[in-house]
N, C-alpha and C positions, 0 to 999 in steps of 0.2 A: 482434391487435385481436379475432378468436376466443378467444385464450385468458382478452384483457380483460374479454369478457362472457359468460364461462365464472366465472368468478372473482366478476364482478358478480349475477350470475346467485343464485348458491350461499350470498353472503351476504344477498340480499338473503329468500334462503330459510327462510334461517340465521335471520333478527333475524324477521322476519313470525311464525315458528313459533314462537321467547321470546316475541315480544307477544303472540302469542294465547294462552298459552300463562301468562303473568304476569295477561291480562288475562280470565280466568274471573271472580276475586271481584275489585272492585274497592278492599276495605276490609283487603286481608293482607300488603299489600307488607309487608315488613320486621320481621310478626307470627312469634311465636317455634315458633308452628305452623304457618307458609306448607306447609311443604314439606307436612307433615301433611294439610295440610289440599286440599291439590290432592292428594296420593295416593287421596283419600278420595273428591274429586270423579271419580278420573279410572277407579275401583273402582264408579261409581254408585252409592254408599253416602250422599252426600249428596249435594244442589242446591242453587243460593241462594234469596234471598227473591221473584227475580221485577226485582231492579231493580240488580245485579250486584253483589249485596252479600250479605256469609256471616256476617256479625257476630260475629267470634272470640270476640268477650270481654265479648259477651250469654248469660245464664241460659239454657241448653238445660231446657226442658220432659221429663215425663215420657215424653208420647206421643214426640214427635222422639227422643227416647234407644231408646225404647222400638222403635222404627221404625229406626232404624240399625242396632240389633243383628241387629232379625227380618230384613232385607233384604241383611246382610252373612250370615249363615245358611246364610239361603233360596241365593244364590248359590253358596256352596261347598258346601252337598250336593245343588246341581240340582232344588231343591224349589220350585214355583210357590208362591206365596201366593192360595190362592186371592182370587177378587173378591168379593167381599159388599156389599150395604151398610152402611149405622147410621149412628146418631144420629150420630154423629162418625168423622171420616177415617180416625182412628184403631185404629176398631174391629176392623176385618180382620185391622191387625198383630198386634191384643189376643188376638184371639181364638186366632188362629193358635199365636200365644207359646204362650199356656196350652195348649195340645194337645200341642205341640211341646217344650219345654224349658222353661215357666215356671211357677214354684209361689207362686200368687199367698194369699198366711195370711194373715188377716186378727186372728190372735191377736196377730203382732207389728204394732206401730202407735208410730210414734215424726213425731215434727213435722208432728203431725198425717194422715199418712198407713199405710195397714197395708203391708206388706212385697209389692209385686210385686200387691195390688189396686188396680186400677185402672177408672174409668167417665163417662164424661161431666161427672161435676160435677166429675176432681179429675185429668182426662190432662194438664192445662195448667200446671198447677202446678210451677214448677221443681223439678229435679230433687236429690234429695241424692247425697252423694258414698258415705254407704250404701249405699243403692237402686241405686247405680248398678255399684257392687260386685256385691250381692248378683242380681242380673239377670244380670253375666256369670260368677259361679261358676253360676249354675242353669244358664245353656246348656252351660258346657264338660261340669259334673256329667252334668247330665240326656240331655241328647242321645250321650253317647259312652261315659256306666256306667263311663271311666276317669281317675285319673287319672295324670300323667306326673310325675316323680322333678322337683324342683323346687331351690333353692337355697332358704332363707330369710331374707327380705328385712327390713330392719332396718326399721320406724317407728317413731322417739319416741315416740307418741302411746301404743303398741296398748295400755300396761298402762289406760289411761281411756276406753279403746275395749269394752276388754274388761269395763268397770267398769258402762259405761252400758248397752251393747246384750245382744241377746241372742244366744244362743250361735252359730244360727244365722248372725247378722249379724257377728260377730267372725272366725264361721271363714271365711262369705266373704271378707270383708278379706285376714285371712291369707294366703288361697289365690289373690286374683288379685294379692298383693305377689309373693308367690311366685315367680310366674312370670313376673314383671315386664311385667304390664299396668299394674298402675299402680304408682304410687312417691308418694314422701313432696312436701312443699313445700321451699321452702329452707331450712328448718333438722329439714326430717326428718319434718314430723307431716303426717299422713293428711286429718287435720281431715273426720271423719267427716261431721258436722253440715252442713260447707259445702255451698251451692248447688254442683250443677258448669257448668261454663259449657260456650258451644259446642265451645270449641277445645278446652279437655279430651274433652272426649267424643267429637269424631273421634279424636283421639291415643288413647283408651281402646281405642276402636274397632278403631282401626289394629291398633292391638300386637294385639288378640284376637284380630283377623282373622291374623295370623303363625301364634301359638299355633293355631286349630285347622287353619293346614296341618297344622302338626308334630301335632299329635293326628289329624289323619287318616294320615296318612303311620306312626305310631305304630301306631295302630290296625286302621291294612292288613299291618303289620309282626307282629303278633301274633296277626292273622285267620290267618296268612298260617303260621304256627307251628303256629298248633292246629289247621290243616287240613293239615298234615305229617304233626306227630303224628299225628293221627286215623289217616289214610290207614297211616301204619307197624303201628299198631294193628290195624288192621283187617287189612291183610296178614299180619299174627303169627298173628292168629286163624288165619285161610285156612291159611297152614302151617303149625299144630297141627293143624287137625281134623282126626279120628280118624273112622272108617267102617267098622264091622263087618260083617265077614260071616257070624256065628254067631251067630244071633238064640235068646236063652232060651227056649223051650217052655213051654206049660204055665204055671201061675204059681210060680214060683220063690219062698223064702221065705226073708228075709235073719233074724238072731236076732243083737239088739246090744244085751250084755250093758256095763252102767254099771262104774264100778270100787266103786262100792258094793254091787254085789253083784246088783241091780234091773235087769231087762230087759224088751225089748218087743221086736214081730215085725213085720217089714215083710213085705209082701205086692207083689208085684210085678207086673206089666201089662204083659209084651209085645207085647201085640194095640193098645194104644195110644201106645205111644213105646217103637217096638224098640231102636235106637241108641240112646237114655237107658238103656235097663235091662242093654243089653247092657255097658255102660261102668261104671256099680253093679259088676254083677258082678266086672267084671275086677276092679276095686277092691276091691272085699271079700276077693278069693282072694290078691290081691296082700300082704291087712294092712294098705292104705294108710290106712284108719279105724280101727287100733289104737292107742290112745294120743292121739285130738285130742278135740278138745271141743266144746261147744255153747257157741260163745259170743256167740251172741244169743239171748237171750231179751226176748219182747215179750207179755204183758197180752193174751187173747183175739183172739193174732195170729200169732205163730210161734219156735216151736225153731227156730232154724238153726247146722247144725253143717258139720263136714268140713273146716276149711280148717289147713293145714298151721303156717298162721304165726299162728291163733287171734286174728286180728285183723278176716276178713272179707273182706280185702287176697288172700291168697293160694287157690290151687287146688294143681290134676293138672297133669303132663305135658300131657295130649292135650284138647285143645276138642271138644264132641259138637254135631252141629248141632240146630238147636233146635225141637224137636217139640211146635209149637204153631200155633193156627190163622194168627196174626197172622204167624207167619214164613210161610203159604204148607203149613203141613201138616193138615189137614185130617182125621185117621185122630183125632186125639188128644179122645175129648169125655170125657176125665175132670173132676170138679170141683172145683175146691177146698174141699172141706167139712173140718170135724173130723177130724181123721187121716189127711186125705192129705197124700203125699209129694212134695216137689216139687224139681226144682234151680232157685238160687239163680243168675244170670248178673249181666252187668252191662247198660248197653246195648244194645252189639251181641247181637243174636239168638243169635248160634251161638257165645257166649263161658262155659258152663257146662261147670266142668271136672269138678273135686268136693263141692262144696258144695251142701247138699240141706236144706231147711227140711220142719217136719210143721206142720200147719194146729190152732193149736187151737183156730179157729170158722171157720165158714166165713166163704170174702173170696171171692166168686164177681167181683171186681174182676179177681183174677187170671186166671182163665177165658179160654185164649184169649192170654194173656201168656207162661205159663210151663208148661214143660214137668212136668206133673203125669204121675207115674209106677208109684204107688204107695198101701200106705195102710198106718196101722198096725192089723194085725189081733187083735190082742192084747198087752197091757203097757201100754195108756193112762194109766192110775196115774203111770206113772212117769215117763213125759213132764210130765205135769200136774205133777208133784213139782220139778220143774225151777224151778215159778214160784213155789216156797219159799225158793228161794237170793235172797239180799240182792244189788240191781244197780247200778251205779255207771254214768254215763253212758260214750258210748262217743267218738268223734272228732269225730261230727255231734250231740253233745249227748242225742240218744236215751239213758233211760236202761233200759240195757238187756243191760251186758258182767257176768257173773256175778264176785262180788268173789271168792268160792270156785270154786276154777274146776268145770265139769261133764263130766266124764273118758270120752270110751269106754273098757273096758277093754281089745273085742273085738268084732270083729263077725264074721259066719260064716254059709255060705248051709248051712239045716238042711233044705231040699227044694231038690229041684232040679224037680219034674215035679208 
């Protein structure tokens, strides 16, 4: 008897749970999107109309769809939507959307509305499928700043879409189809101008939520990899850091003779940057600079050289401590003026090795950020002649790479004290 009662109670619980699950909405039984709708309700993306109905085949308004996307994103990103009053209930969702992910563009207008541009005058317009794709694509691109690899989706009317719609709309449809968030009808058409239904909107947002989860995981993986790479890079710099015990005395002078026979002289100031000067002198003594080039020439800014790779990516083996104010080194008060010689580096403060630059003009924004260690005290005209050489764009697009190499023939110490 006890066993029978236990079975009956279990069955009652099962049937009551099924009944409760099915009765969330009274009008979705047998609908193609029933499971999607129940899933969205469970995840608090949607609610009913107050009468226990969802109205899956009704058109969804622009405001309702934008609210669904915004609410889902806020939940996924653990962010609260500010509760602010407005003339329309959707104002708070729209303000949040435009601040976080939605680019409203009044130059793009179809079917009587501009892309993502909403107000109390058109919140309640039925949203078109092209704008649904635009909102979804905006959210993914603007929040994450990356795009995951995806397979190209097949849409039969994509050619007509490309002809009718702005490139941003076409790209948005292309992207959401490629990511599997949207798809065509039974004939493979996207039907961009058609109004979206509530069932279609729920399905779209559910699929978007899955992609957002994948994006978050993908982004975290990328960030983790970048963090590991940065830590390895910083460790490599720390391991290569050289500390000199013998610091130059007085003001040594280094003469740099170019391949064309012209020369200039650099006076060093160890009292401001002792380790930097010691490192520079060692490289000169080792004939490190002989045969290298000035690979970067920028008008009114700098001439930069000392890279064995000749493109700004290389350097000598040992790194030197960054002797400048922002790195906690208060001793260096040399200003970046015309003729000042200073060390190039990456974002890491202690990454300077062999690359140095010579200022063509005052650059006070570099003061305290880079280790100035000397000045061209003779032959600045030789350095200024570098500007006459034709230059082309480097990898970043800066027109600073000499077409004809500006080569150092020899660097030597001509005065020790």
